Backbone atoms as SQL, in Angstrom:
CREATE TABLE atoms (id INTEGER PRIMARY KEY, chain TEXT, resi INTEGER, resn TEXT, atom TEXT, x REAL, y REAL, z REAL);
INSERT INTO atoms VALUES
  (1, 'A', 1, 'MET', 'N', 10.595, -31.260, 40.694),
  (2, 'A', 1, 'MET', 'CA', 11.908, -31.241, 40.067),
  (3, 'A', 1, 'MET', 'C', 11.790, -31.317, 38.541),
  (4, 'A', 2, 'ASN', 'N', 10.780, -32.064, 38.067),
  (5, 'A', 2, 'ASN', 'CA', 10.600, -32.171, 36.630),
  (6, 'A', 2, 'ASN', 'C', 10.214, -30.824, 36.009),
  (7, 'A', 3, 'VAL', 'N', 9.487, -30.012, 36.771),
  (8, 'A', 3, 'VAL', 'CA', 9.071, -28.713, 36.260),
  (9, 'A', 3, 'VAL', 'C', 10.297, -27.830, 36.010),
  (10, 'A', 4, 'VAL', 'N', 11.281, -27.905, 36.877),
  (11, 'A', 4, 'VAL', 'CA', 12.494, -27.111, 36.716),
  (12, 'A', 4, 'VAL', 'C', 13.212, -27.507, 35.425),
  (13, 'A', 5, 'LEU', 'N', 13.269, -28.768, 35.122),
  (14, 'A', 5, 'LEU', 'CA', 13.924, -29.225, 33.899),
  (15, 'A', 5, 'LEU', 'C', 13.158, -28.746, 32.666),
  (16, 'A', 6, 'TYR', 'N', 11.838, -28.802, 32.729),
  (17, 'A', 6, 'TYR', 'CA', 11.029, -28.316, 31.608),
  (18, 'A', 6, 'TYR', 'C', 11.232, -26.816, 31.401),
  (19, 'A', 7, 'LEU', 'N', 11.242, -26.052, 32.480),
  (20, 'A', 7, 'LEU', 'CA', 11.450, -24.616, 32.377),
  (21, 'A', 7, 'LEU', 'C', 12.851, -24.288, 31.877),
  (22, 'A', 8, 'LEU', 'N', 13.832, -25.075, 32.290),
  (23, 'A', 8, 'LEU', 'CA', 15.199, -24.869, 31.816),
  (24, 'A', 8, 'LEU', 'C', 15.287, -25.121, 30.313),
  (25, 'A', 9, 'LEU', 'N', 14.687, -26.196, 29.860),
  (26, 'A', 9, 'LEU', 'CA', 14.684, -26.489, 28.423),
  (27, 'A', 9, 'LEU', 'C', 13.907, -25.423, 27.643),
  (28, 'A', 10, 'LEU', 'N', 12.794, -24.999, 28.185),
  (29, 'A', 10, 'LEU', 'CA', 12.001, -23.961, 27.532),
  (30, 'A', 10, 'LEU', 'C', 12.777, -22.647, 27.442),
  (31, 'A', 11, 'SER', 'N', 13.470, -22.267, 28.488),
  (32, 'A', 11, 'SER', 'CA', 14.234, -21.024, 28.468),
  (33, 'A', 11, 'SER', 'C', 15.405, -21.115, 27.494),
  (34, 'A', 12, 'LEU', 'N', 16.043, -22.271, 27.389),
  (35, 'A', 12, 'LEU', 'CA', 17.127, -22.447, 26.422),
  (36, 'A', 12, 'LEU', 'C', 16.597, -22.370, 24.990),
  (37, 'A', 13, 'MET', 'N', 15.424, -22.923, 24.759),
  (38, 'A', 13, 'MET', 'CA', 14.840, -22.858, 23.422),
  (39, 'A', 13, 'MET', 'C', 14.459, -21.418, 23.054),
  (40, 'A', 14, 'ILE', 'N', 13.875, -20.688, 23.979),
  (41, 'A', 14, 'ILE', 'CA', 13.506, -19.298, 23.721),
  (42, 'A', 14, 'ILE', 'C', 14.765, -18.446, 23.505),
  (43, 'A', 15, 'GLY', 'N', 15.798, -18.682, 24.299),
  (44, 'A', 15, 'GLY', 'CA', 17.058, -17.958, 24.129),
  (45, 'A', 15, 'GLY', 'C', 17.707, -18.271, 22.791),
  (46, 'A', 16, 'GLY', 'N', 17.664, -19.551, 22.388),
  (47, 'A', 16, 'GLY', 'CA', 18.215, -19.932, 21.086),
  (48, 'A', 16, 'GLY', 'C', 17.440, -19.305, 19.943),
  (49, 'A', 17, 'ALA', 'N', 16.122, -19.223, 20.075),
  (50, 'A', 17, 'ALA', 'CA', 15.304, -18.582, 19.045),
  (51, 'A', 17, 'ALA', 'C', 15.621, -17.087, 18.971),
  (52, 'A', 18, 'GLY', 'N', 15.797, -16.463, 20.110),
  (53, 'A', 18, 'GLY', 'CA', 16.164, -15.042, 20.124),
  (54, 'A', 18, 'GLY', 'C', 17.525, -14.803, 19.489),
  (55, 'A', 19, 'LEU', 'N', 18.473, -15.672, 19.763),
  (56, 'A', 19, 'LEU', 'CA', 19.793, -15.566, 19.152),
  (57, 'A', 19, 'LEU', 'C', 19.715, -15.772, 17.648),
  (58, 'A', 20, 'ALA', 'N', 18.904, -16.718, 17.211),
  (59, 'A', 20, 'ALA', 'CA', 18.749, -16.966, 15.775),
  (60, 'A', 20, 'ALA', 'C', 18.137, -15.755, 15.077),
  (61, 'A', 21, 'VAL', 'N', 17.145, -15.123, 15.688),
  (62, 'A', 21, 'VAL', 'CA', 16.526, -13.935, 15.097),
  (63, 'A', 21, 'VAL', 'C', 17.528, -12.785, 15.051),
  (64, 'A', 22, 'PHE', 'N', 18.323, -12.620, 16.097),
  (65, 'A', 22, 'PHE', 'CA', 19.328, -11.564, 16.116),
  (66, 'A', 22, 'PHE', 'C', 20.374, -11.784, 15.033),
  (67, 'A', 23, 'LEU', 'N', 20.838, -13.007, 14.863),
  (68, 'A', 23, 'LEU', 'CA', 21.814, -13.298, 13.810),
  (69, 'A', 23, 'LEU', 'C', 21.200, -13.081, 12.426),
  (70, 'A', 24, 'TRP', 'N', 19.927, -13.399, 12.266),
  (71, 'A', 24, 'TRP', 'CA', 19.249, -13.158, 10.985),
  (72, 'A', 24, 'TRP', 'C', 19.196, -11.670, 10.677),
  (73, 'A', 25, 'THR', 'N', 18.921, -10.823, 11.696),
  (74, 'A', 25, 'THR', 'CA', 18.883, -9.383, 11.456),
  (75, 'A', 25, 'THR', 'C', 20.266, -8.846, 11.126),
  (76, 'A', 26, 'LEU', 'N', 21.312, -9.418, 11.706),
  (77, 'A', 26, 'LEU', 'CA', 22.664, -8.991, 11.354),
  (78, 'A', 26, 'LEU', 'C', 22.979, -9.316, 9.902),
  (79, 'A', 27, 'ARG', 'N', 22.612, -10.503, 9.454),
  (80, 'A', 27, 'ARG', 'CA', 22.906, -10.924, 8.081),
  (81, 'A', 27, 'ARG', 'C', 22.062, -10.177, 7.058),
  (82, 'A', 28, 'SER', 'N', 20.866, -9.762, 7.429),
  (83, 'A', 28, 'SER', 'CA', 20.002, -9.077, 6.466),
  (84, 'A', 28, 'SER', 'C', 20.348, -7.598, 6.330),
  (85, 'A', 29, 'GLY', 'N', 21.271, -7.083, 7.140),
  (86, 'A', 29, 'GLY', 'CA', 21.747, -5.714, 6.992),
  (87, 'A', 29, 'GLY', 'C', 20.888, -4.669, 7.670),
  (88, 'A', 30, 'GLN', 'N', 20.171, -5.013, 8.699),
  (89, 'A', 30, 'GLN', 'CA', 19.306, -4.037, 9.349),
  (90, 'A', 30, 'GLN', 'C', 20.085, -3.060, 10.223),
  (91, 'A', 31, 'TYR', 'N', 21.330, -3.360, 10.535),
  (92, 'A', 31, 'TYR', 'CA', 22.123, -2.474, 11.385),
  (93, 'A', 31, 'TYR', 'C', 23.242, -1.806, 10.600),
  (94, 'A', 32, 'ASP', 'N', 23.168, -1.771, 9.278),
  (95, 'A', 32, 'ASP', 'CA', 24.248, -1.228, 8.467),
  (96, 'A', 32, 'ASP', 'C', 24.356, 0.285, 8.579),
  (97, 'A', 33, 'ASP', 'N', 23.251, 0.998, 8.512),
  (98, 'A', 33, 'ASP', 'CA', 23.272, 2.455, 8.506),
  (99, 'A', 33, 'ASP', 'C', 22.592, 2.977, 9.766),
  (100, 'A', 34, 'MET', 'N', 23.362, 3.115, 10.823),
  (101, 'A', 34, 'MET', 'CA', 22.782, 3.571, 12.081),
  (102, 'A', 34, 'MET', 'C', 22.604, 5.091, 12.118),
  (103, 'A', 35, 'GLU', 'N', 23.417, 5.839, 11.370),
  (104, 'A', 35, 'GLU', 'CA', 23.335, 7.298, 11.383),
  (105, 'A', 35, 'GLU', 'C', 22.279, 7.828, 10.411),
  (106, 'A', 36, 'GLY', 'N', 22.000, 7.097, 9.349),
  (107, 'A', 36, 'GLY', 'CA', 21.076, 7.594, 8.331),
  (108, 'A', 36, 'GLY', 'C', 19.675, 7.808, 8.856),
  (109, 'A', 37, 'ALA', 'N', 19.143, 6.856, 9.583),
  (110, 'A', 37, 'ALA', 'CA', 17.779, 6.987, 10.107),
  (111, 'A', 37, 'ALA', 'C', 17.697, 8.105, 11.138),
  (112, 'A', 38, 'ALA', 'N', 18.744, 8.267, 11.925),
  (113, 'A', 38, 'ALA', 'CA', 18.738, 9.332, 12.928),
  (114, 'A', 38, 'ALA', 'C', 18.792, 10.701, 12.269),
  (115, 'A', 39, 'ASN', 'N', 19.509, 10.821, 11.166),
  (116, 'A', 39, 'ASN', 'CA', 19.588, 12.113, 10.471),
  (117, 'A', 39, 'ASN', 'C', 18.356, 12.381, 9.627),
  (118, 'A', 40, 'ARG', 'N', 17.720, 11.356, 9.109),
  (119, 'A', 40, 'ARG', 'CA', 16.549, 11.538, 8.250),
  (120, 'A', 40, 'ARG', 'C', 15.384, 12.172, 8.989),
  (121, 'A', 41, 'ILE', 'N', 15.238, 11.886, 10.282),
  (122, 'A', 41, 'ILE', 'CA', 14.104, 12.445, 11.003),
  (123, 'A', 41, 'ILE', 'C', 14.298, 13.917, 11.339),
  (124, 'A', 42, 'LEU', 'N', 15.534, 14.419, 11.222),
  (125, 'A', 42, 'LEU', 'CA', 15.796, 15.810, 11.557),
  (126, 'A', 42, 'LEU', 'C', 15.487, 16.766, 10.417),
  (127, 'A', 43, 'PHE', 'N', 15.509, 16.299, 9.185),
  (128, 'A', 43, 'PHE', 'CA', 15.344, 17.165, 8.034),
  (129, 'A', 43, 'PHE', 'C', 14.046, 16.851, 7.315),
  (130, 'A', 44, 'ASP', 'N', 13.307, 17.912, 6.976),
  (131, 'A', 44, 'ASP', 'CA', 12.060, 17.749, 6.238),
  (132, 'A', 44, 'ASP', 'C', 12.366, 17.634, 4.754),
  (133, 'A', 45, 'ASP', 'N', 11.528, 16.938, 4.061),
  (134, 'A', 45, 'ASP', 'CA', 11.645, 16.890, 2.614),
  (135, 'A', 45, 'ASP', 'C', 11.175, 18.221, 2.049),
  (136, 'A', 46, 'ALA', 'N', 11.845, 18.694, 1.004),
  (137, 'A', 46, 'ALA', 'CA', 11.468, 19.976, 0.404),
  (138, 'A', 46, 'ALA', 'C', 10.074, 19.896, -0.211),
  (139, 'A', 47, 'GLU', 'N', 9.717, 18.753, -0.758),
  (140, 'A', 47, 'GLU', 'CA', 8.402, 18.605, -1.380),
  (141, 'A', 47, 'GLU', 'C', 7.289, 18.615, -0.344),
  (142, 'A', 48, 'ALA', 'N', 7.552, 18.088, 0.810),
  (143, 'A', 48, 'ALA', 'CA', 6.519, 18.012, 1.841),
  (144, 'A', 48, 'ALA', 'C', 6.279, 19.378, 2.477),
  (145, 'A', 49, 'VAL', 'N', 7.291, 20.259, 2.484),
  (146, 'A', 49, 'VAL', 'CA', 7.155, 21.557, 3.133),
  (147, 'A', 49, 'VAL', 'C', 6.450, 22.549, 2.229),
  (148, 'A', 50, 'ALA', 'N', 6.765, 22.546, 0.941),
  (149, 'A', 50, 'ALA', 'CA', 6.177, 23.515, 0.019),
  (150, 'A', 50, 'ALA', 'C', 4.716, 23.162, -0.239),
  (151, 'A', 51, 'PRO', 'N', 3.813, 24.137, -0.059),
  (152, 'A', 51, 'PRO', 'CA', 2.403, 23.842, -0.321),
  (153, 'A', 51, 'PRO', 'C', 2.151, 23.722, -1.817),
  (154, 'A', 52, 'ALA', 'N', 1.197, 22.952, -2.156),
  (155, 'A', 52, 'ALA', 'CA', 0.838, 22.773, -3.566),
  (156, 'A', 52, 'ALA', 'C', 0.151, 24.037, -4.062),
  (157, 'A', 53, 'PRO', 'N', 0.411, 24.434, -5.314),
  (158, 'A', 53, 'PRO', 'CA', -0.255, 25.632, -5.830),
  (159, 'A', 53, 'PRO', 'C', -1.752, 25.386, -5.950),
  (160, 'A', 54, 'PRO', 'N', -2.553, 26.425, -5.729),
  (161, 'A', 54, 'PRO', 'CA', -4.008, 26.231, -5.805),
  (162, 'A', 54, 'PRO', 'C', -4.428, 25.925, -7.237),
  (163, 'A', 55, 'ALA', 'N', -5.404, 25.098, -7.373),
  (164, 'A', 55, 'ALA', 'CA', -5.906, 24.734, -8.700),
  (165, 'A', 55, 'ALA', 'C', -6.727, 25.888, -9.247),
  (166, 'A', 56, 'GLN', 'N', -6.454, 26.275, -10.492),
  (167, 'A', 56, 'GLN', 'CA', -7.175, 27.367, -11.123),
  (168, 'A', 56, 'GLN', 'C', -8.240, 26.783, -12.036),
  (169, 'A', 57, 'PRO', 'N', -9.422, 27.390, -12.034),
  (170, 'A', 57, 'PRO', 'CA', -10.483, 26.870, -12.928),
  (171, 'A', 57, 'PRO', 'C', -10.103, 27.157, -14.379),
  (172, 'A', 58, 'PRO', 'N', -10.608, 26.368, -15.318),
  (173, 'A', 58, 'PRO', 'CA', -10.291, 26.621, -16.722),
  (174, 'A', 58, 'PRO', 'C', -10.908, 27.942, -17.161),
  (175, 'A', 59, 'PRO', 'N', -10.282, 28.637, -18.127),
  (176, 'A', 59, 'PRO', 'CA', -10.814, 29.950, -18.554),
  (177, 'A', 59, 'PRO', 'C', -12.169, 29.767, -19.227),
  (178, 'A', 60, 'ARG', 'N', -13.029, 30.745, -19.019),
  (179, 'A', 60, 'ARG', 'CA', -14.365, 30.716, -19.598),
  (180, 'A', 60, 'ARG', 'C', -14.351, 31.358, -20.977),
  (181, 'A', 61, 'ALA', 'N', -15.193, 30.860, -21.808),
  (182, 'A', 61, 'ALA', 'CA', -15.354, 31.480, -23.135),
  (183, 'A', 61, 'ALA', 'C', -16.127, 32.766, -22.954),
  (184, 'A', 62, 'PRO', 'N', -15.786, 33.815, -23.733),
  (185, 'A', 62, 'PRO', 'CA', -16.527, 35.079, -23.575),
  (186, 'A', 62, 'PRO', 'C', -17.990, 34.878, -23.965),
  (187, 'A', 63, 'SER', 'N', -18.848, 35.487, -23.180),
  (188, 'A', 63, 'SER', 'CA', -20.275, 35.359, -23.458),
  (189, 'A', 63, 'SER', 'C', -20.693, 36.407, -24.494),
  (190, 'A', 64, 'VAL', 'N', -21.573, 35.995, -25.389),
  (191, 'A', 64, 'VAL', 'CA', -22.073, 36.884, -26.437),
  (192, 'A', 64, 'VAL', 'C', -23.449, 37.381, -26.005),
  (193, 'A', 65, 'PRO', 'N', -23.642, 38.737, -26.001),
  (194, 'A', 65, 'PRO', 'CA', -24.966, 39.236, -25.587),
  (195, 'A', 65, 'PRO', 'C', -26.014, 38.847, -26.626),
  (196, 'A', 66, 'PRO', 'N', -27.245, 38.559, -26.205),
  (197, 'A', 66, 'PRO', 'CA', -28.303, 38.159, -27.149),
  (198, 'A', 66, 'PRO', 'C', -28.876, 39.276, -27.969);
């Protein structure tokens, strides 16, 4: 019977901790923009899609025949 009381207290403590974490996430604003993250994954950034231009070597000085 004592084990049941310990488990009941333990489950209430875990539930209270879960509720406290949920309330903390509400206050910190983690659920403010629910549509933004869903829309962001659908569109690519323009910078990420365009390939970088190839690097060109510096111009050489004209060679003088000996």
